[in-house]
C-alpha positions in Angstrom: 20.0 -35.1 15.8 17.2 -32.9 15.0 14.8 -36.1 14.8 16.1 -37.3 18.1 15.7 -34.0 19.9 12.1 -34.0 18.1 11.2 -37.5 19.6 12.6 -36.5 23.0 10.3 -33.5 22.9 7.3 -35.7 21.7 7.5 -38.2 24.5 7.6 -35.3 26.9 4.6 -33.5 25.5 2.6 -36.8 25.3 3.4 -37.6 29.0 2.3 -33.9 30.1 -1.1 -34.1 28.2 -3.2 -36.2 25.7 -4.2 -33.9 23.0 -2.0 -30.5 23.0 -0.8 -28.1 20.4 2.4 -26.5 21.3 4.6 -23.9 19.7 8.3 -24.7 19.7 11.1 -22.5 18.5 14.0 -24.0 16.6 17.5 -22.6 15.7 20.9 -23.7 14.6 24.0 -22.5 16.4 27.2 -21.7 14.9 28.7 -25.3 15.5 25.7 -26.7 13.5 23.6 -28.0 16.4 19.9 -27.9 16.3 18.0 -26.5 19.3 14.4 -26.7 20.3 12.7 -24.4 23.0 9.6 -23.0 23.9 11.1 -19.4 23.6 13.0 -18.1 20.9 16.9 -18.2 21.5 17.9 -16.0 18.8 16.1 -13.5 16.3 16.8 -16.1 13.7 14.7 -18.8 15.3 12.0 -20.5 13.4 8.5 -21.7 14.7 7.7 -25.2 14.8 4.1 -26.0 15.2 3.9 -29.5 16.9 0.4 -31.0 17.2 0.3 -34.2 19.2 -2.8 -36.5 19.4 -3.3 -39.1 22.1 -0.9 -42.1 21.9 -2.0 -45.7 23.0 0.7 -47.9 24.7 0.0 -50.6 22.0 1.4 -48.4 19.2 2.3 -50.3 15.9 4.1 -47.7 13.8 4.7 -44.1 13.8 5.3 -41.7 10.9 6.6 -38.1 11.0 6.1 -35.6 8.1 7.9 -32.5 8.1 7.3 -29.5 5.9 8.3 -25.9 5.9 6.7 -22.8 4.5 7.3 -19.1 5.4 10.0 -19.7 7.9 7.6 -22.0 9.9 8.3 -25.9 10.3 5.1 -27.9 10.2 5.4 -31.4 11.9 2.6 -33.9 11.9 3.1 -37.3 13.9 0.7 -39.8 12.9 0.3 -43.1 14.8 -1.3 -46.5 13.7 -2.7 -48.1 16.6 -3.0 -51.9 16.8 -6.5 -53.0 17.7 -6.8 -54.9 20.7 -7.2 -58.8 19.8 -10.2 -60.5 20.5 -10.5 -63.0 23.3 -8.8 -66.3 22.4 -11.2 -69.1 21.5 -10.7 -72.7 20.5 -13.7 -75.0 19.4 -14.2 -78.6 18.5 -15.3 -79.1 14.8 -15.6 -83.0 14.9 -16.6 -85.1 16.6 -19.8 -83.4 17.7 -21.4 -83.9 21.1 -23.3 -87.0 21.6 -21.8 -88.5 18.5 -21.7 -92.4 18.4 -18.4 -93.5 16.9 -18.0 -97.0 15.2 -14.4 -97.9 15.0 -13.2 -101.6 15.9 -9.6 -100.3 16.4 -10.7 -97.7 18.8 -9.7 -94.7 16.6 -11.4 -91.2 17.2 -10.4 -88.3 14.6 -10.7 -85.0 16.3 -10.7 -81.4 14.6 -10.6 -78.1 16.3 -10.6 -74.5 15.2 -9.0 -71.4 16.9 -9.0 -67.6 16.3 -5.3 -67.5 17.0 -2.4 -68.8 15.1 -0.6 -71.5 16.8 3.2 -71.3 17.2 5.8 -72.7 19.7 4.4 -70.4 22.3 0.6 -70.9 21.7 -0.3 -74.6 21.3 -3.4 -76.8 21.6 -3.6 -79.9 24.0 -6.4 -82.5 23.6 -7.9 -83.7 27.1 -9.7 -87.1 27.0 -11.5 -88.1 30.1 -9.9 -85.3 32.2 -6.2 -86.5 31.0 -4.0 -85.0 28.5 -3.7 -87.1 25.5 -0.1 -86.7 24.0 1.8 -83.6 24.1 0.6 -79.9 23.2 0.9 -79.1 19.4 0.5 -76.6 16.8 -1.7 -78.7 14.5 -5.6 -78.7 15.4 -6.2 -82.3 14.2 -5.8 -85.5 16.4 -6.0 -89.0 15.9 -6.8 -91.0 19.2 -5.9 -94.6 18.8 -6.8 -97.7 20.6 -9.5 -95.9 22.9 -11.5 -98.2 24.9 -15.2 -98.6 24.0 -17.9 -96.6 26.0 -18.5 -92.9 26.6 -15.6 -90.4 26.7 -15.3 -86.6 27.3 -13.2 -84.8 24.8 -12.0 -81.1 25.3 -9.3 -78.9 23.5 -7.3 -76.4 25.6 -5.3 -73.5 24.2 -2.0 -73.1 26.1 0.3 -70.2 25.9 3.5 -70.9 27.2 1.9 -74.0 29.2 -0.7 -71.9 30.8 -4.4 -72.3 29.7 -5.5 -69.6 27.7 -9.0 -70.8 26.4 -10.8 -74.1 26.4 -13.4 -75.6 24.3 -16.7 -76.7 25.5 -16.5 -80.6 26.9 -18.3 -83.0 24.5 -19.3 -86.5 25.2 -19.0 -89.1 22.4 -19.8 -92.8 22.4 -17.1 -95.4 21.0 -18.5 -98.7 19.8 -16.2 -101.5 19.4 -16.1 -105.4 18.5 -16.3 -107.2 21.9 -12.9 -107.5 23.4 -13.6 -110.9 24.6 -13.1 -112.0 20.9 -9.6 -111.6 19.2 -9.4 -108.7 16.6 -8.9 -110.9 13.6 -10.5 -114.2 14.5 -13.1 -115.2 12.0 -16.7 -115.7 13.1 -17.4 -119.6 13.4 -20.7 -120.8 12.3 -22.8 -122.8 14.7 
């Protein structure tokens, strides 16, 4: 009960100002109910020194330490404030811009890195030549298969609940394949 009243009073004082030192009086009535007030309600009221520091809305945890000395309760409230996250980023590791890839099967291996951990709400999407390739995923590696030969634009997008949060730079790669005029497994005929 005492802690609930104290927390209510803490919220009120933080709303009133950001850095305040307040003197509060506390006493217990005949029914065992603890009261807090800015004026002593009875001669037996003890003084509570409450020091409040600025509280940020992104508070992670709060600890309350209570000590008593010479009929004065000292309460210190400390908050651990979570630092703001840096802007979300995603970057391509491989292939590199202007790289020539030789793959007769048309395979391109793509790897990326992000400063955020991916989960079911935060996923990565590969975009090749302006079109999404496959679905979004939590893995930052892709194997593109049976891609046509020629130049291709590759980019990775970081999606939060389906909305683009960040994008990598768009790179150009060149895929070299054996001519499509010749069947894949046909032997070369001597002349």
